[in-house]
N, C-alpha and C positions, 0 to 999 in steps of 0.2 A: 171431267171437262170434255173428253172426247164425245160422250153421249150428248152433252149440252150443245157442242158444236154441230153434231149430226142433226140434232133437233132444229137448230136455227137454219141449217141448210135446207132441211125438209120443208120448213115453214116458208122459206124463200121461194122454193120451187112451187109450192102450192099457191102462193100469192101470184106468181108469174102465170101459172096455168089459169087461175081464176080471171086474171085480167084479159088473157087471150079469149076466154069463153065470153066475157062481157062484150068484147069487140066483135066476136063472131056473130053475136045476136043483135048487132046494131043494124042501122038502116041498110048499109052495104056490107054484106057478109064476105068474110075472107074465103077465097077459093084457093085451095092448095091441092096439088096433085097427090095421088097415092104414093108416088115415089118420094115426094117431099115429106109426107107424114112418116114414111119409113125411115128416112135419113134422120129426121128429128127424133123419132122414137129410139133408134139405135144409139144416137148420141146421148139421150137421157139414160138409157140402160147402162151404157159405158160409164157415164158419170157416177151413177149409184154404185156400180161395181168397184170403181177406183176409190170412191169415197169410203165404201165399206172396207176395202182392203187396207186403206190408211188407218182407219179406226181400229181394225182388229190387230194388224201387225204392230203398230206403235202405241195405240191407246189401250190395248189389252195385253198382248204378249210382252212387249218391251217394258211397259209400265209395271206389270206384275214382276218381272225379273228385277227391275230396279228397286222394288219394295223389299226384296230379300237380299240383294247383293251386298256383300261386305268386301271392300277393296282389299286385295292381297297386300300383306306386309312382309317385307324381306329384311331379315336381320343381317347386318354386315359388321364383322369384328375387324377393326383396323389396328394393327400392331405397328408401333413405330418407336424408335429410341427417343428419349427426351432431348430437348434442344440443349446444345452445349456451346460454350464460348470458345472452346478449343478449336482452332482452325483445322487441325488434323483429326477431328473427332471421327469422321467417316473412315479414317484409315486405322483406327484402333483395332486391336484384336477383340475377339468376342468377350474375353474375360475382363478387359479394361473398359468396355463400353458402359455407359451409364444405364441404369435400370430402364426397362421398356415400359410403355403405357399401353393399355388395351382400351380402345374406344369403341363403344357399341352404337351403331347407327341403325335406325329403323326407317326404311324407305317404303312408302306406300305407293303402290302402282295406281294408275288412273282407272277408275271404274269402267267396266266394259259398256255399261249402259249410259255413259256420259255422252256418247255420240251414236247416232243411229247407224252409221256405216260400220262402226266397230262392232257393235253387238250383232248386226245382221251377218257380217263376215264370220264372227265367232259361231253363230248358230249354224251357218252353212257348213263350216268345218266339222262341227260336232254332230249335226243331225241332218245334213243334206240340204238340197235346194229349197224344198218346200217347208223348211223348218220355221219360216216366218208365219206359216199358217198352222203350226202345231196345235192340236187340240180343237181345231175348227169344227170337226164333226160333233164333238161333245158340246161345244158352245152353241151350235145351231140346235142340237137336240134339246138342250136345256131350255133355250129360249122358246122353242115351239111348245114344249110341255108346260112351261111356265105360263105362257099366254093362253093356252087352252084351259088349264085349270083356273086361271084368274077369270076368264070369260064365263065359265060355268058357275063359279062362286058369285060373280057379280050379279047374276040373276036371282040369287037368294037373299041379297041384302039391298038396302036402299042405295041409290046411286049418288052417294055423297063422298066428299074428299076423305072424310074420316074413315068410312067403311072401305074405301078403295085402299087406303094406307094399311088398314088392318088386314085385308086380303093379301096385299103385297107381302107383308111380314109373315103371314101364315104360310103362304105358298113357298116363300124363300126358305123357311125352316123345314118344310116338308121335303124340299129338294136339296137340302144342304149336302148330302153325300155326293150328288152329281157335281155340285159346285166345287166340292173338295177334290173330286177326281180331276176336274179340269185344271185346277191349280197345280196339282201334283204332276200331271202330264206336261204342263208348260214349263215347270221349273226343274224337271229331272232330265237326266240323260235318256236317250232312246231306250225303250225296253222291248224285250222279245215277247213279253206277255201281252195278251189281248187286252183292250181297254176295259172290257167288262169284268175281267179278272182282277183289275186293279181297284175296283170299287171297295172301299173299306167296309168292315162289318159294322153292325149296329153299335157295338161297344165303343168303337172309335168314333163313329158318326155322332153319337150322343154328346161327345165332348165339344162339338161345334154348334149345338142347338142354341145356347145362350149367345155366343159371339155372333152367330148368323142373325138372330133377332135384334141384337144391338146394332149391327151394321145396317140391317134393313130399316130400322127405326130412324137411324141417322140419315140414311138416304132419303126417306120420305120427308123428314123434317126439313132437309135442305131444299126440297121442292115445295112443300106446303107453305113454308114461311113467306117466300116471295110471292107465291100464288095468292095466298090470302091477303097479303099486303096490297097486291095489285087490284084485287077485287074491292078491298076497302077504300082504295083511292079512286075507284070508279074508272079503271082503265080497261076492264075486260071487254067492253063493247065499243070502245072508241074506234078501233080499226076494223071492226066487223060490219059496220054500217055500209050497205050497198051504195048509198048516196055519198060515200066518202065524207063522213062527218068531220074528220080531222081537218081535211082540206077546206071545208066550208067554215071552219072556225076563224075567229079574228086572230091577229098576230099575238096578242096578249094571251088568249086562251091556248093557242098552240104552244107558246113558250112554257106556260104552266104545265101542260101535258108532258112536254119534253123533260121538264124538271122532275116531275113525278116518275117518269120512265127511268131517268138517270138514278134516282133514289132507289127504286126497286132493283135496278141492275147492280148497284153498289151493295145492297143488302143481300142479293142473291150470290154475288161473288164472295162476300164475307162468309155466308153460310157454306159455300163450297170449300173455302180455305180452313174454316174453324170447325166445321161439323162433318161434312162428307169425306174430305180427303184424309183427315186423321183416322176416321173410322175405317175407311177402305184399306189404308196401309196397315193398321193394326189387325184387321180381320184377315188380310192376306198373309201376314206373318204368323198369325195363329194357325191358319191352314198349313203353312209351310212347316211349322214345328211338328206336325203330325206325319210328315213324310217318312215312309218306311226306311229303316236302316239299310235295307237291301238296295235302295235307290240312291244314286249319286246325283247331286244337284249340278245343273249345267253351267251355273255361274258360282263364284265363291260365296259360300253361305255358312254362317255360324249356327250350327244346330243347337248349341247350348244357350244362345242368346245372352252371352256374357255370364253364363253360369246360372241363369234363371230357370232353365228347364232341367228337371230331374227325371231320368228315364223311368218308365213304369216298372221295369224289371228290378229296380232297386228300391221300389216303394214310392216313387214319385208319380205325379199326375200324367207325365209324358207330353205336356204341351205348355206353351207360354200363355199367360193371361193377357187379356186385351190391353190393360194398362201398361204392363211390362213390355209388351210388343211395341207399343208406341214410344215408351221411354228409351228403349235400347236402340232406337232408330235415330241416328245423330242428325244434327241440323243440316249438314252438307247433303246428306242423302235425301232429306225431305225437300230441299231446294231442287235437287236433281229430278225428283219425281214430278214436282210442279212444272219444271221446264219441259219435261216430256209432254205433259198435257197441253202446255202453251204452244209447243211446236205442232202438235196434232191439230189444234184449233186453227193455227195459221195455215197449215197445209190444206185443211178442208175448206177454209175460207178462200184461199187462192184458187183452189180447184173449182169452187162454185163461181167465182168471178170469170174464170176461163170458160166454164160451161155456158154462162149467161151470154158472153160475147159470141161464142160459137153458134149457139142456138139463134140468137138475133140475126147473125149473118145467114144462117140457113133459112130462116123465115123470109128474109129479104130476097134471097135467091129464089125460093120456092114461089113467093107471091109476085115477084117482079119489083124492081126498085121503086117505081112510081107509086104503085098501090101501097107498098109498105110504108114509104115516107108519108103518104097521105094519112094512113091509119095512125101512125105515130103522132102526126100533127093533130088529128082528131082527139087522140087520147090526152094530149097536153091541153088542148082547148077545153075539153070536158072537165078536166081536173081544175083548171083555173076558174071555170064557171061555177 
């Protein structure tokens, strides 16, 4: 969901920029001083930095920790004498007291990832101030390499959605050891070893080939299904027409387009809940099951996954299967992960609204209130025409 929110924010910024370009090439061009452009540019850069920080800290690091965290359980044994009708029972000698009862209470502590403030404070205490950005260098390196390889391979295949998905899966499997490294760095206590020394060997990396392919396929399916549905319903070109085709439609046609959009949105959300999110949670837990025994997890974590993982040293495979990884993740934990993604989407949405208001104010200040108001009026009139 963090990536989806980030995509929507980027689309919104692109649309705003395109509108500004269209106005600039109108009969009366916008004149903004270099200082005005500098201020607006800095605001845009700050917006993207803050948006990226929210996405990485909460949508990547905290979400990953939530996918493996098991709330701590504390056992309390309470010993008390049985109830007695004797008014002087408390004054009895030890030998005359009624037999005692032992009551076992299991108290589960609240998960650290239930609140952003709690988990961030925990990370700071265990890993320092910059712990919210732990693994960032690996994350950036992975994405740069991923996009470079994908771009090269794209030139060798037809530019269709199917081949793009195939390339995505292929590159994901090829870089699975780097992805595994990032997960281990995020979920473990700080290590004195250099990051490149923590890259697992091929024997361990081969254990995530199939889970990586399954996750990548699920990721692509959750994107392809709503995309192809949108194309089938004829929505791909509705909002790309430079003459504002949607605005020129009749009210009935506009209502029908909005109904189609709502349907595509519902299908996309359903794909996220039923395809992408389960696959991501299961895949992350599979990666976590391969964490070295020498590394301690930074949040409570059951390495045995309820007894489903048998160590390789005693003849087991040494990792949990995708299906078991999902089944051993209880319902409350699944809801907690979903809430994290929902919070990230709301934070990024609120940040975008704030950015839009600030930039509009900066444009008005840089252009002058009269010119800006006139341009806004021209935009509204052109849209109504």
